[in-house]
C-alpha positions, 0 to 999 in steps of 0.5 A, spaced: 146 829 355 151 826 350 148 827 343 147 819 340 149 822 333 156 825 336 157 818 340 156 814 333 160 819 329 166 818 334 165 810 334 165 810 326 171 814 326 175 810 331 173 804 327 176 806 321 182 809 324 184 804 328 184 798 323 192 797 322 193 797 314 196 790 314 190 788 317 186 790 311 190 785 306 187 778 307 194 775 306 196 778 313 190 773 316 192 767 312 199 768 314 197 768 321 193 762 320 198 758 317 203 760 322 198 758 328 197 751 324 205 750 324 205 751 331 199 747 333 202 741 328 209 741 333 204 739 339 204 732 336 210 731 339 208 731 346 212 733 352 212 727 357 218 729 361 217 729 369 216 736 371 221 737 376 218 744 378 210 745 378 208 753 378 200 754 379 198 761 378 191 762 381 187 768 378 182 769 384 175 771 380 179 771 373 173 768 369 174 768 361 171 775 360 176 778 365 181 774 361 179 778 355 178 785 358 185 784 361 188 782 355 185 789 352 187 793 358 195 790 357 195 792 350 192 799 351 197 800 357 202 799 351 199 804 346 195 799 342 188 798 340 188 792 345 184 786 342 190 783 338 195 783 344 197 776 347 197 775 355 202 771 357 197 765 358 195 766 351 201 763 349 200 757 353 199 751 348 194 747 352 187 750 354 181 747 358 175 749 361 174 747 369 167 746 372 167 750 378 161 748 382 162 746 390 159 740 392 153 744 395 153 750 391 152 751 384 155 758 384 162 756 388 166 760 393 174 761 393 174 756 399 171 750 396 174 751 390 181 751 393 180 745 396 178 742 389 184 745 385 189 744 391 187 737 394 184 734 388 177 733 392 171 737 391 168 740 398 163 744 401 162 752 400 166 755 405 171 750 407 178 748 406 182 742 406 177 738 408 172 733 404 164 734 403 163 730 410 165 737 413 159 742 414 161 749 414 162 752 421 161 745 425 168 744 428 166 737 430 165 735 423 172 736 421 176 730 424 177 724 420 175 728 414 182 732 412 185 732 405 192 734 404 194 738 398 199 738 392 204 742 397 204 737 402 205 732 396 211 736 393 214 737 400 213 729 402 217 728 395 223 732 398 221 738 393 221 746 396 215 749 396 212 756 396 206 760 397 205 767 394 199 771 394 196 778 394 191 777 399 192 775 406 196 768 407 191 765 411 185 767 406 181 762 402 186 760 396 193 759 400 189 756 406 187 750 402 194 748 401 196 747 408 190 748 413 184 744 415 178 748 417 170 748 417 170 755 416 175 759 411 173 765 416 177 763 422 183 767 420 185 767 427 182 765 434 179 772 435 174 770 429 172 763 431 166 761 436 167 759 443 164 752 441 169 751 436 175 753 440 173 748 446 172 743 441 179 743 439 179 746 432 185 751 430 185 757 427 188 758 420 194 762 422 196 757 427 195 752 422 200 755 417 205 755 422 204 748 425 201 744 419 207 744 414 213 747 418 218 747 413 214 751 407 220 755 404 217 761 402 211 765 404 209 771 402 203 776 402 199 780 407 196 778 414 200 781 419 195 782 424 193 775 425 200 773 427 200 777 433 197 778 440 190 782 440 191 790 440 199 789 438 201 795 435 202 794 427 209 796 425 207 800 419 200 803 421 201 805 428 195 809 429 190 804 426 186 800 430 184 795 425 191 794 423 193 791 430 194 784 432 188 780 433 190 773 437 186 772 443 191 766 445 197 771 446 201 767 441 206 771 437 206 766 431 212 770 427 217 768 433 214 761 433 215 761 425 223 762 427 223 757 433 221 752 428 227 753 423 234 749 424 239 754 427 244 752 421 239 755 416 238 762 414 231 764 416 228 771 414 222 775 416 221 781 412 215 786 412 216 791 407 219 791 400 225 794 401 227 789 406 225 784 401 229 786 395 235 787 400 235 779 401 240 775 397 236 769 395 241 765 394 243 765 401 236 765 404 233 758 406 226 760 409 223 767 407 216 769 411 214 776 408 208 779 411 207 786 407 200 788 410 196 787 416 190 784 412 190 784 404 195 787 400 194 794 397 191 794 390 196 794 384 194 801 382 194 803 390 201 800 391 206 804 395 213 802 392 217 803 398 213 798 403 209 793 398 212 789 393 209 787 386 206 780 385 212 780 380 217 781 385 215 776 390 214 771 384 222 772 382 224 772 389 220 766 391 223 762 384 230 764 386 230 761 393 226 755 391 230 753 385 236 752 389 233 745 391 236 740 386 229 736 387 225 742 384 219 745 387 212 747 387 210 754 388 202 757 388 201 764 386 195 767 387 193 774 384 187 774 389 185 781 389 182 780 382 176 778 386 176 783 391 176 789 385 170 785 382 166 784 389 167 792 390 164 793 383 171 796 381 173 793 374 179 798 373 182 795 380 180 788 378 183 788 371 190 792 373 190 786 378 190 781 372 195 784 368 200 784 374 199 777 375 200 776 367 207 780 368 208 775 374 207 769 369 211 772 364 217 773 370 216 766 372 217 764 364 223 767 363 226 764 370 224 756 368 224 752 362 218 748 359 222 742 359 222 741 366 217 746 369 209 745 368 206 751 369 198 751 370 194 758 370 187 758 372 181 761 376 177 758 382 171 761 379 168 767 375 164 773 376 158 777 374 162 781 370 161 783 362 163 788 357 159 789 351 155 795 347 158 794 340 164 798 342 169 799 336 176 797 335 181 800 340 175 803 345 178 804 352 176 798 356 173 803 361 170 807 356 163 808 353 159 804 349 158 808 342 151 809 343 146 811 348 140 806 351 134 806 346 130 806 352 132 811 357 136 815 352 142 815 357 150 813 355 153 807 358 160 804 359 162 798 356 163 794 362 157 792 366 156 787 372 150 783 373 149 785 380 153 789 385 154 796 389 154 800 382 147 800 382 144 807 382 138 811 381 138 818 380 131 822 380 128 815 379 132 814 373 138 810 371 144 815 373 147 818 367 154 816 367 157 822 362 156 826 369 161 822 373 168 820 372 167 813 369 175 812 368 177 813 376 180 808 379 175 806 384 169 807 379 163 802 381 161 800 374 153 800 373 150 793 375 143 791 374 141 788 381 143 792 387 148 789 392 153 791 397 158 786 394 157 783 387 157 776 387 161 770 383 159 767 377 157 760 376 160 759 369 166 754 367 173 758 367 179 757 363 185 752 365 192 754 361 198 749 361 205 749 358 210 744 360 211 736 362 204 733 361 201 739 360 197 736 354 193 732 360 189 738 361 184 739 355 177 739 354 172 740 360 174 737 367 172 737 374 176 742 378 179 737 382 182 734 376 187 739 376 192 737 382 192 730 380 195 732 373 200 736 376 202 730 381 202 725 375 207 730 371 211 731 377 211 724 380 209 726 387 203 724 391 199 717 390 199 716 382 206 714 381 206 707 378 208 711 371 214 713 374 218 707 376 224 708 371 224 715 371 228 720 376 225 725 380 230 730 378 226 731 371 229 726 366 229 721 363 222 721 361 216 716 363 214 716 356 218 710 354 216 706 360 208 708 358 210 705 351 212 698 354 207 698 358 202 699 353 205 693 349 205 688 355 198 685 353 201 684 346 207 680 349 202 676 353 198 674 347 204 672 343 
């Protein structure tokens, strides 16, 4: 048992030693505040340019507590205390909150939320690309209730489009960009009930290849859903779980290739080496499937076979940027969510830090003058950290005291429910006896569940670039794609763009000003 007095002494020592000298001077904080004020005053000049490009970063399960913990981790990975560190998304000038509930769920899932922030319509839990008139698992409620996404709106406007994810490319988040399904779990026809197949519903992998045939960039996991059942995987030849799943015998990779014009350069790659060997300036279409299912966690990633999210984003932007009309790119840090569901906070937070690297990479390759970048989450998790930890305490470390009830130590990170609930000898597990810094350590939870659950609180929206100021205050989640479409002059709401060029200039601002003066002109 760790002595509570020793823990308290260590905490006091850390608190005193990790306060930088400059922070002891009030002038440091006053100067910082004044500089922040000057930066805020500059925002009075609004960026009302047309967004030639739109990039949406979606951190699956990246609630506000996850953002804060990832910020601290990022700093500590650079040998700083961490709390003062700035994530790339922290640098965005506009921040709002998103109400994440589904039409039939107080605490949402990733499918109904994806339909909201991509299609602009709130939907039922478990459904993608359909309105709330569609009931989950009921195929016959799909027809006539399909809704299109901002990816489709961008494609119809002549822009290039891309999807990059660390999950399966037919997982809930990306699927709402192109599919219409009564069930998010219909990855291939192997996962569909006979009734749905007989009623004519198509699986999500099939829809990926057929619904929007000219998506320029698709990268993530999900190989096995593209091949006939029991087809051996190219990478995991001995793993039965990695084998093809399709009952219809289709090879969707071949179908993808067949849809591409002969004079275009189309490339299918399955590993990092092949991806990085490509010349993006000669690639017209890219399909990269790097795992049979979801991609590996960043901490477990094989640097030979699996690219990082940052590397995929860099390649995607290079390919998409060749279109003079611009592009729309959806990027999902999808395994933040999986880490939390498994109670593995270290995996989840490293996924969030990697997504932040990808945000920074995108920022260096684009300009706020013509690129709207939005970073948000679909939902939160019952993840928290606390315990009066001192400045610079390892985000994965212990609180500086023991429980005043059971006299045992506890980690700063805790979950409201999940697989980390453990009882040893009728009492809460003594975490000082386990390796709580292990990559796969499952943080203690209050309620035992095999899988930790989502949280229902609002999530943050960070925005920069043209019309980013339209994201402010507290919004319904389905508002987000309407802002992105308005900024890019795509979709249905384009009246303000009558005199604006789709290439990104001139700004629609003067037109809006003139329209505002019309009532006065009529009066006089």
